[in-house]
N, C-alpha and C positions, 0 to 999 in steps of 0.2 A: 488201816484204810487210808489215813491221812498221808502216811509215807508213800503208799502206792500212787495216790493222786498227785502228790508233789513230783514224783518221778515221771509220771505221765505228762504233766504240764511242762516239765523241763525238756522232755524229748520233743514236745511240740514246738517250743519256742526257740530251741537251739538253731534249727534251719532258718527260722525267720531272722534271728539276730545275725547269723552269718551272711544272709542275703543283704541285710541292711549295711553291714560292714563292707561287703564287696561293692555294693552300689555306691556307697560313699567314696570308696577308693576310685571307682571308675569315673565318678563325677569330678573328683579333684584332678584326676589325670587329664580328662577332657578339657577342663577349665584351664589348666596350665598350658596345654597345647594351643588352644584358641587365643590365648593372650599373646603368644609369640607369633608375629607375622614374618615368615621367612621370605626374603626377596627372591625373585626369579633371576637367576644369573645366567647370562648367555655369553658364551665366548665366540667371537667372530674373528676371521682372518682377513687381513688386508694385504694384497700383493703390491709390491713397490718396485718399480723399474727406475733405476737411477745410475748415473756413472759412479764408479768407485770414488772418484774425486769429490763428489758432493754427498756421498752416502752418509758420512758422519753428521753433516749439518741437517740433512733430511731426517735421519733417524732420531737425533736428539729432539728435533722439533715435533715429530710424531709422538715420542714418549712424553714430551711436555703436554701436548694436547690431550693425550690419553689420560694423563694424571689429573688434569683439570676436569675431564669428563668423569673420572672415577670419583673425585671429590664432590662434583655436582650431584651425583647419584646417591650419595650417602643417605641412608634412611629411606630410600625410595623402594617401591615394590618391584622395580625392574632395574637391573644393573647389567650394562654391557661391558665386557672386557675385550680388548683388542690385542691381537698378536700380529706381528708384521713379518712378512716373508719377502726378503730382498733378493733382487736379481740384478746383476750388472748388465746394463743395457748395451754395453760395448762387447759383450760376449759374442760368440758366433751366432749367425742367423738361426742355425739349427737349435742351438741351446735356448735362445730367446723365444723362438716360435714354439718350442716344446713346452717351455714354462708357461707361456700365455695360454696355450691350448689346455694344459693341465688345470690351470686356474679356472678357466671357463666351464669346465665339466665337473669341478669340485664344488659342491654346494656349501662347503664350510667357508668359502670366500664370499665376501659381500661387496667388495669394491677393488678397483685397481687404481693406483696413483702413479703417474708417470706414463711414459718416459720423459726425460728431461729435454731431449733434443727433438727438433721438428722432424728431422729425417727418420728417426726411429718411430716417432708418433704416427707417421704416415703408414708404416708397415703394421703397427699394432692395430690401428683403426681398421685396416683391411681384414685382419684376422677376426676382429670382433664382428665386422659386417658379414663375413662368410659364416660365422657361427649363427648369427641371427637368421640368415636365409636358410641354412641347412636344418637348424633345429626348430625354426618357426616360433621362437620366443625371444624375449629381451635378454641380452646378456647382462652381467653386473654393470654398475656405473663405472665409466672410465673418466678419470679426472686428469686433465693435462695442466699442470701448474704453470709452466713457462714455455710450452711449445707454441711459438707465436707465428710460424710461417703462414702467410696468407693462403697458400694453396691447401695446406693441411686443414685449416679451419673452413675454407670455402667448400671443399669437397665433402666435408662431414657435418656441415652446419645443421642439416636436417635429421641427424641421427638422434633418436630419443635417449640413447645411453651415453652420449658424450657431453662433457662439460669442459669448456676452455676457460680457465680461471684467470687468463690475461688476454688483453686485446691483441690484435694482429700487429705485424710489423709496420703497417700503414701508420698507426698511431705513434709507434716508436720512431718512425722516420721523422715525423713532425717534431718530436722531442729532440732528436739528434740535431735537426736543423735549427732548432731554437738556440742550441749551443753554438753552432756555426755562425748564426746571425749575431750572436753576442760578440764573437771575435771580430767579425767584419765591422761591426759598429765601433768596437773598442779601438781597433787599429785601422780606421778608415783612411788615414793619410798614407798608409802603406799599400802596396799592391799584393794582396793575399790571394793565392790560387787555392781553389777548393777541388779536392779529388775524392772520389768514392772508390774504395777497394772492397769488393764483395766476392765471397767464395761461390762456387758454382753448385752448391747443394741447395736443398729446399729452403733453408734458412737464409742464406746469402742472396739467393735469387729474388726473394721477396723485396729485399732492399734495393737490388740493382734495378728493379722495375719501378719501385715507388719513390725512392729518393730523388731521382731526376724529375719526376712528375711533381712532387711537392715543392722541390726547389724552383721549378718553373712557375708554379702557382704564386710563390712568394718572392719572385724576382731575385733569387740567389744565383749568381753566375757560377757555373762549374767548369773546371778545366778538363776533367775527364772522369769517366766511369769505367773502372777496370775490373774485369772478371779474373779471379784467381782459382785454379784447381784446388779443391778442398784438401787434397792430399799432396799439395805442392811441397817439394823439397826446398832446402835453403838455396840450392843452385837455381831452381826454377824461379823462386821469388826474386833472386838477384837479377835474373834476366828480365823479368817483368818490370821491376822497378826501374831498371836502366832504360828500357824501351818505352815505357808508358808515362813516366813522370818526368816532366821538364822542370828542372830546378834552377834554370839560368836567369829567368827574368823577374823573379819575385824575391822579396826579402824572406818571406816565410810561406809555408804551405800548410793548409789545414787538411788533414787526411782523415776521412771518416772510414773506419774499418769495421766491416760487418762480416764476421766469420763464424761459420758453424763448427770450425775446428779451432779450439783455443791455442793450439801450437802455432797457427798462423799469426795470431795476435801477439804471441810472445816473441816471435822472430822479427816481425815487420819493423818495429821501432828502432832497434839497434841497427837493422839493415839500412834504414833511411839515413841514420846518422853517419853510418860508415860510408855510404855512397855520396852524401852531400854534407861534408863536415862544416862548411861555411854557412849552411842554411839552418833556419829554425823550423822544425817540424812540430806541428800541434796535432797529435793523434787523438781522435775521439772514438772510443770503442763502444760497440753495441753488445759485445759478448758478455753474457751473464757471469761467466766464470773468470773473466779477465782480472777483476780486482784481486782475487785470491791468487791467481797465477802469476801476476806481474810484480807488484810491490816494487822493490828497489831495482828491478831489471829495467825500469823505464825512467825517463827523465821527469823533471818536475812538471812538464807540460802535459803528461798523460792524464786524460780524463775520459769520462764516458757516461752512458745512460744504461741503466738496467731496470727491469721490472721490480717494483717495490711495493710498499704498503702505504695506505692512507695514514699520514702522521697523526691525525686527530684521534685515532683509536688506540694509539700508544704501543703498538707491537714493537716497533724499532727500539724504543726506549727500554721496554721490558726485556727484549731479547739481549740487548747489550748489557743490561744490569745482570742478567742471568749467566751469560756466556762470555762476557768481556770482549765481544766482537760485534760488528755490524752484520745484519743479514744481507747477503748479496746473491744468494742462489735460489730465490723463489721460496724461501722458508715460510713466509706468510701465506702464500698460496697452498703450500703443502699442509700447513695447519688447517686451512679452510677446507681442504679436501676431506680430512678426517671429521671435521666438525659437521660438514654437510651429510656425511655418511651416518653419523650418530643421530643427528636430528631426524633424518629420514627413517631410520630404523625405529626410533621412538614414535614417530607419526604413524608408521605402518602398524606398530603394535597396539597403540591406544585407540586407533580407529578401527581395529580389527580388519584392516584392508587386506584383501586377497590379491591385490595387484602387485606387479613386480616392484622392486625397490626403486627402479628408475622412475616410476610414476610418483613415488613418494618424494624423491629428490625434486622432480618437476613441481610438485605441489608446494614444497618448501620455498623454492626459488621464486615461483610465481606470486607467493604471498609477500615476499620481501620487498622492502622499499628503502629509499635513501634516508628515510626518517626513523629507521630502527633505533630503539631506545637503549638496547642492551649491547654489551660488547662480549668478547670471547673468553673472559676470565671465569673462574669456577663459580663464583657467586652469581654472576649473570647467567651462566649456563643453567644453574639451578632454577632460576626464574623462568628461563626459556622452556625448560622441561615441565614446569608447573603449568605454563600456558598450553603446551601441547596436550597435557593430560585432560584439560577441560575443553579441548577442541578449538583453542585460540591460535592465532598466528604467534609463532615463537618470538617475533619482534626483535630479532638479533642481527647484528652485523658481524662479519668475520674479521680475522686478523688483518686482512688486506683491505677491508672496507665492506660496505653493504653488499649483500648478495643480490645485486641487480643485474639481470642479463638482458640480452636484446629482446625487444618486444615481439618480434615476429617468430623466431625459432626458440628463444629461451635457452640457448646453449653457449653463447659467448658473453663473457663478463663485460660490463660497460664501465667506462670511466676508470680504467686502470691508472695506478699511480706509478711514477718512475723516480728512481733515485739518481740524482746527478752527482757523481763522485769525481774526486781529483786526487792525484798523487801529490802529496805534500811531504817533501823530504824523505821519500821512500815509504811513507805511511798513507794508506788509502783513507780518505776522509769524505764524509757525505757533505755536499755543499747545500743542496736544497732538494725538496720533493716537487715533482712536476706532474701535471695531468692535462687533459684536454682543456680544462678550465683555464690553464695558464700556458697555452701554446703560442704559436706564431699568430700575430695579429691581435693578441690580447694584452691586457695590462699585467705583465708577468713580474713577479717579485725578483726573478732572476736578473732582469735588466737593471735593477737598482743596486746590484752588488758592486762594491768597489774593490777591484782586483789590482794587484801589482802585475 
């Protein structure tokens, strides 16, 4: 009887024991899963339009920015990874237009950076505008790092999807004439003639209109403003120089060269020296690609103004330490384009916003101020992300300076900085950084420089 009872009890308790064992296993498994928080990883594509000449510089800058973003997101519940799809902006119109259209209709792309030149930017902006009207929705954000034509920015200033990361050529005209004024002051006892040579494309036309206007405002006498075909051959340039530049009555000529075609800039200085071997020509270039293109091809007098970064945020120093070169092709603005894209994606995610990404970019830029406490490095990006998570202003400045845009439309960057460079023995060196704060009529540090 006792044996039968024991067997009965054993049969009753075996299922209970098994259930307890199973439940214990399930509880342990569930506990191990809940202890590990896996981040949400999102891969996004960025379309980049740039000339082949500047692609290497833009690409390494974007990879640098992406790496800083990746390090800032370590341990976060949300991690964005960026892939870059490059297109040569100098390809055929059909190829470029097809690429832009493909990007606009592909939801895996979140932004477009570029093109580099103003002439191409005008065409791309038109494609974006057509998409907006036909599809009745916002396209992805379009960031123009250094497309500075007045017409391009004026025509598109009210577009919700466009952000110009540099000021127009009106501001750059003032910076160029600051350098002209320096030469006129320095060599006031000589008769220096001032000429403006501008190409007939969208970029050059901005300067041909505004340089004489700014010169008149500040009483800088000019000898002539010459328009050059953007596709001019060496023979055409030779004829223009001979007909339009009078080298007989002055010891030296100051030539401001504003060209949308870098080949013009490369050819013009040797041509001037060849035509007037007894004269001193001081070329001042506005072409962002000139420092890289020229080097030893130009005399020691070669100098110019390009869009740069606010030096107080350290981008130029970090860039040179990293790549052993100075940034000359809008690299800081390219860095900022990706940074703004990432900040806006984070803002959109954590606020659960159903608005387009362009609205998030607008929100980020509207919150920004000149008093931003954080810079663009990984550690600071981590703090900016923490601010966004709790609904605060990210409080961050970009590589080129604070994200402050015009108050009315919010699409054109304010207070751009410019690098004043000079050819010293065949090497391009940065002389000083300029902005509106130190332009004509102000107490500029540039005027105190002692030159030979």
